[in-house]
Structure formats: structure tokens, C-alpha cells
N, C-alpha and C positions, 0 to 999 in steps of 0.2 A: 317868463322868467329868464334872468340872465345870470350866468355864473361870473365869478371874478375874472377868469381869463377872457370871457367874451367882452366884458365891460373894458378891460385893458386894451384889447384888440381894436375896439370900436371907438374909443375916445382918446384922441391924441393928447388932450389936456391931462388925462391920468398918467400917460406915459412921459410927459414933459420933464418931471424930475429925474428921469433916467438919462437924459441927454448928456453926452460925455462920459457916462459910466460904462464899465464893462459888466455885462449882465450874464449871470448863469441861471440855469433852470434845474430845479429838483422835481422830477416827474416820474410817472409810471404809465402802464398801458391805458388806464382809464382817464388820463390827462388829455381830454379831447374836447373839442368844441361841439356845438349842436350839430354841425355838418360832419362830425367825426374826424375832423382834421387834428392830428396830434398837436398838442401845445408847442412842442419844440419846432415843429415845422412851420406853425402859424407865426410864431415869434420871429423865426429866421427869415420869413418873407417880409418883414417890416423893415423899411429902409432906416428908420430912426432908432432901431434897437441894435446895439453892438453885442452880439452874442459871442461869448468867449469860451464857455464851458457848459456841461450838463452833468447832472448827477442822477443816479438811479438808487432807489432804496431796495429793500427785500424783493426778490423776483425780478429785478431788473427794470431798466428805463423802458424797454419795449415789451417786457414780459417773456423773458427767455427761459425761465425755469418753472417747470410744472409742479414738482414736488415741494414740500416744505423743507426749510433749512438747508437749501442748496445755494451755494455762493455764486455770485456773478463776478466776472473779471472787469478790469478797466479796459477801455478800447478807445480808438480814434475813429470818429465818424468821418469817412472819407468824402461824403456828399457835402456835409456842412463845414468840414475842416476844423472841427473842435474836439478837444478831449472829452470823453465821457467817463466819469469817475464812479466807481461802485462804492456805496455805503453799506454793502452786505457781502463783503469779500475779505480781503486781507485786513480791512478796517471797518469799523461801524461808525466811528467819529471821523469827520474830515481832517486830513493832515494839514500841516502848515503849507505844503506845496499846493494842495488843492485849493486852500483858502486864498492863495496868492493869485489865482487865475481869474477873479472877478472883484467887482466892487459891491454889486447888489445881487443878492440871490433871491430869485422868484420861486416860491414853493407852491406847486399845483398838484396836490395829492388828494385823491378821493379816499376818504376815511370810512370806516364802518361803525364808528361810535362806541368802540369797545377798547378798554384799557390795554388789553394784550396785543392789539393790532399794532405792529411794530413801526408803522409810519409815524405815529405820534411820538414815539421815542426818538426816531430820527429827526423829527422837528425839534425836539428838545436839544439834541446833540448839536444840530447846526446853529441854533440860537446861542448856545453856550460858546460855541466856536466863533460866531460872528462877534459876539461881545468881547472875546479875547483878542480878536484881530481888527477891531474897528470897522467891521463890514455891516452892511444893511441887509435886512431880510423883509421881503414883502410876501405875504400869503395871499394868493389868489383863491378866494374862498369857494367852497363847494358844500353841497347839502350833507347833513348827517342823515343817511337813509334810515337809521333806527329812531330818528326823531328826538324829542326832548325827555322821554322817561329816564329815570335813574334807577339802577338796581345793583345790588351786590355789596360785598364787604369792602371797605376802604383798604388799600394797601398800607401795611404796617411798616413803621420805621425799620430800616435795615433790610427790606425786601425789595429794594429798587433792583431792576434788571432790564435787559433788552425788552421783556415783555411787561415791564412794570415801570413806567416813566415817572411816577409820582403818586402821592397819596390822594387817589380818586377811586371811586367805586368801579366795578367792572363795566357797567353801562353808564357813561358819563353825561350823555345828552348835550354835547357841545360840538361846534364846528372846529375845524383846524385853526381858523383865524382866531376864534375865541380862546382855544387852548393855548395859543401863542401868547396872548395877553397874560393868561393865567400862569404859564411857565415863567415869563419875564418877571412878574410880580413876586411869585412865591420863591424863586431862585435869586431875586435881587440882581438881575442882569441890567446892563446899561448898554443899549444899542438903538440904532434907528430901526424901528419896526413899524410896518404899515400893513393894513388889510385892505385889499380891494373887495369890498363887500358884494354879496349877491343882491340882485333886485328881484323882488317878488317871491322870495322863498317863504312858504307857509308851512311850518313844521307841525302844526296842529290840525292841518286840514285833511279831511278824508278825500279819496281813500288812500293816498300815498302816505300821509303822516311822516313827512320828512323827505321822502323821495318823490320828485315830480314825475308821475307816471307817463306824461307825454314824452319824456326824454329817454333816449336809448340807454340801455344798461350795458356798460363795458366792464368786464371783470377787473377790479383793482388788484386782485391777486388771483391765480389760476383756479382756485377752488371757491371763489366768491362769485357764484354763477348767476345770482339773481337777488331780488329783494327779499324773498322768503329766507334765504340764507342769512341776509344782513339782519333780519329781525331775530332770528334764532341764535345768532352767533355768540352773543354774550353768555349763553348757556352751553351750546354745543362745543365751543372752543375747549372747555374744561376736558372733554373726551380725549384731547391730545395728551393728557397726563394720565390716561387709564389704558387698560388692555382692551376696552371696548372699541370697536371701530366707530369712527365718526362719519363713515361713508366715503372716505377717500378711496378712489378706485371704482366709484360708482357715478352715475349721472347726477346724484343729489347729495353731494358732500356737504357736511355740516348742517343738514336738515334732518338727518336721521342718525340713529345709533343702534348697535346691537353686537351680537357675538354668537358663535355656534352653539354655546353651551348655556344659554339663558332661556327662560320661559317668558317670552314677551307678553303673552296674554295675561299671565299672572302678574307681571311686572306692572301693566297698566291698571289692573285691579287693585293692587297694593298701593299704587301711587294715589289712586282716588280715595282709597280708605284712609290713608295717612294724612293727606292734606289736600282736599279737593279745591280749596281756594287758589292753590298754587298752579292749577291747571286750567284756570279760566282764560278766555280770550283766544283759544286755539282748539284744534281737534287733534288727538292722538290717534294714529292708525297702526294697527299691528301689521307688519310687512316682512318680506324675506328679501334678502340681497346677497350677492356674491362679489365681493371686491375683486377687481382685476389686478390690483397692486396694493401695497401698503398692509396694514393689519389684516390678518385672516384672509389673505389673498387666495383666491380659488376655493374658499370654503363657503358653504351656505350658512348665512347668519340669520337668526331670528332677531327682528328689530322693531323699532318704533319710529315712524315719520311723524314730524311735527308740522301740521299744516296751518299756514297763517295767510293764505292767499285769498280765500273766499271771504268778501266783506260781510256775508251773512253770519259768519261764525268768528271772524277775527275781530277782537276788541283791543285797540292799541293801548288803551290805559290799563286794562285788566291783565294783558299778557306779561308774564313774568318768566322769561327764559332761563335766567340764572336759578331761580327757585325750582323751576321744573327739572332742569338737569341735576340739581343737587338732590332732589327727591328721587330721581331715577337711580342715583347711586345708593341711596338709602334703602330703596326697594330691592336692589341687587344684594345688598347686605342682609336683608330680611330673608330672601331666598336662600342665599349661600353665605353664612357668616364668615367662612374662610376663603372666599372668592378672591383670587389674586388681582384685585381691582386696580391697584396703583402701579403705574409703569415706571420702572427705575432705569433711567438712561440720561445721557447728556442732552439737556434741553436748552436750546438757544444760548449756547456758549457757557452754560452753567452746569457744574458737577458738584456733587456733595449734598444737593438739596433735591427733593422729589419735585418733578415737574408739575404735579397738581398743586403744590404749595407755591411754586413761583407763579403759576397762573393766577392763583388766588391772592397772592400778596401776603400770605401767612399760612400757618398750619390749621387755622381755625375750621375751615370748611371740611378738610379731611378728618380732623379730630371729631367733628360732629357726626360724620358719616360712620366712622368706626366705633363710636360709643354706642353700645346697645341700649343704654338707658336714656339717650338724648331724644328729644321730641322736636317736631317742626317748630313749636313755639320758642324753643331755645335759639335756633338759627334766626327765626323771625325778629326776636328781640335784638340780636346783634346787628343785623342787616338794617332794620328799620332805623336804628339810631344813626348808623353810618350814612344812610341815604338822606335823612333829614338834615344832617350836618352839611353834606355836599350840596343839596338844594339851596341852602342859605349861602354857602361859600362861593357858589358859582354865579350868583346873581349879579355882582358888579361887572362881569366879563361878558354877558350875554349882548350880542349885537343885533339880534332880530327878535 
């Protein structure tokens, strides 16, 4: 299997249209070749590429920020002699000055297949800027480690944000290259856009189901530690909008959840009683953990870990992380109707709206959790409709 960056590096004919152009790269720590050479270094070593700038998204070009929502500064790379601009610092959209530094922007970002992951919003923003400035964008495509499954409510009109780039469900099942085509079409953008496709990507093949297990995993963000996290993330990311710990400050962030004051044993029992079909394809294990930082730091938490690594119990098509996590919230409400579940704080540059609503792209999930008369069938009806519509809408943009 070959990634987009590897095909570009190995085939001079693919690079030929870049002759005479100033080239910039948008990348992050997981932007590496099979030999684990960073894409910026690999491109800089090519005599036929005129590299004039680089860009870093959230967490930075090289991965300089451990915690969430911590900005990165611009800097000058003394070895390559080029500016490195931050798109998660003073600005999130590239400025006119930044856009003047190149003719073609290469985008080499490892995504996790989840709407809230901010790299796809950054892709949208650079596409819009490129259309406005007459610049070209090439995406060097990479696998979606969560594969092709689709899940969750579609983001509603008026809920666009840095964690909500457009009207798609939480788990979109597309690659960055495919999403670029979708953004351009749905936003009515006019620009030169090109995808250097992967060779040999098999998103439906076991046991990776999207991620080629023979390849090294490099964290695309500091708490994206492995494939298990990527599989669970479309559900566990919702924990960021709650007072429950998502495991930041532990060695398995975004694979587990809990708090000092919940009954995890009863929680699993209640979840199974309410909607057993929503727990298929994985194993839930009661556990205890003590975060070293972030929520409930230094406190012993009763928790649940979501296990999706063993192929004897992981079912890729049956696993529904978004429904699973929604069900966990519902079970907390059943245990403690007045539990202070929703975290009220400034989330990804947004104030005045709850983080859980920004994450889900509407109030619908939170209202379902908080309504004592609502049932899993109510949320299922909403989500199933949105998912069917997205499966149909994305078909023209699939490249693999």
C-alpha cells in the first residue's frame, strides 16, 4: 500500500505540474512516510520542489502541544529557511500574507474520520482561502482509520464551528481527499484541486478496516494514541462536553470514561438493559483510573473502557461508538437525574453555547439524554434518517 505522499515522492511525473511553482505544506506529526520521515523533510530533499512555507494545524506541525485547545505560534524553520505558519494560534484561517507565500498548497494530514476532528475544518478553511486567492490545493491522501461506517446526527444549519465544518454526521467515513471534493462542491468553490490518491487502500478489509496494520501508527494529535482510540473517538469525543473524564491524563485517553461519583458496574448493566444492540461489536470492561491531569486529576475514577482491539469480539460493521456513548450518558441520567453532566465552558473559540451541543451540531443529543420520557428508539429514528441521507450524499465523492 502506498500513501499519497509516497506516490508523489516516488513519481516525478506526478510532481511535474509543480515545476516553477512555490510550494507549501500543511502537515502535522503523523505526516510521515513508511520510513517515518516527516513529509516536510522528504519534500525539502527533492531538488525539483521549491518549498517556500509550511503550515501546522491544531497541536502544531511537529506536535508541540500535549493538551487540547492550546495554541501554537508561528516560527521560522532555521534548517529549511522557511516560515511555518500556525493555523491554530492567532488565526485559524490563513491570512492574505500567509497565502502570498506559495502557489500550491500540499495538504498531508492524517484524519480520524470524525466530524469534530479539527483537521477537516482546517481543510475547508484553506480551500476557501485558495479559491479567494487563486491558489491551488493538492491533498496527499491518507487512510481513514475508522473506515467507511457512518454514524451520528447530521450537523444542523447554524451550528457550523471549528469542530463542525459542515452538514455531515459525526462519523463520516471519508478520506481527506474525498472530503475536499465534497467541500468544494457543497460550498460552490472554484479552484485548482487535485488528490494524489493512495494505492492499495482497502477500507473494508479485516483486520484493520481502514487502517493498514502493517504501517506504523504515529499520533496525529497527542491523545490519538492508537487504532482503538480512532475507532471509539466518534463517541468518546462527546465526553469533552461533559464533566466525565475521557481519560486525558491516563495512558488510554478517549478509550475510556468515568468519574469519582458514578457506579460503573451499574452503568454497564443499565446500558445493556436499555439498548443492547447499541453495545454490539465491542467489549465494555469496568475499570478504575486516576488521571494525572485534566478532569478529576489525582482522583480515583470509576470507569468503563471500550475494547475494540481483539478481532474475536470486534465487529467493525456492528460497532456504534456514538450510540454507545450516548447510551452511557442516558445511563448516568438514570442513576442520578440531577447529575451535573454537561460542562459549561468556552469550547474551541465558542461561548454562549454548550460544548456538547457544538460537538453534536445541535441540541438534539443533549435534549434526548435529559428527557426522562425519551427512549433509544427516539434517537435511533433521528440518527438512522441522517445516516441514510449521508450514505447517499457522499457516493459521488468516494475515490476508493
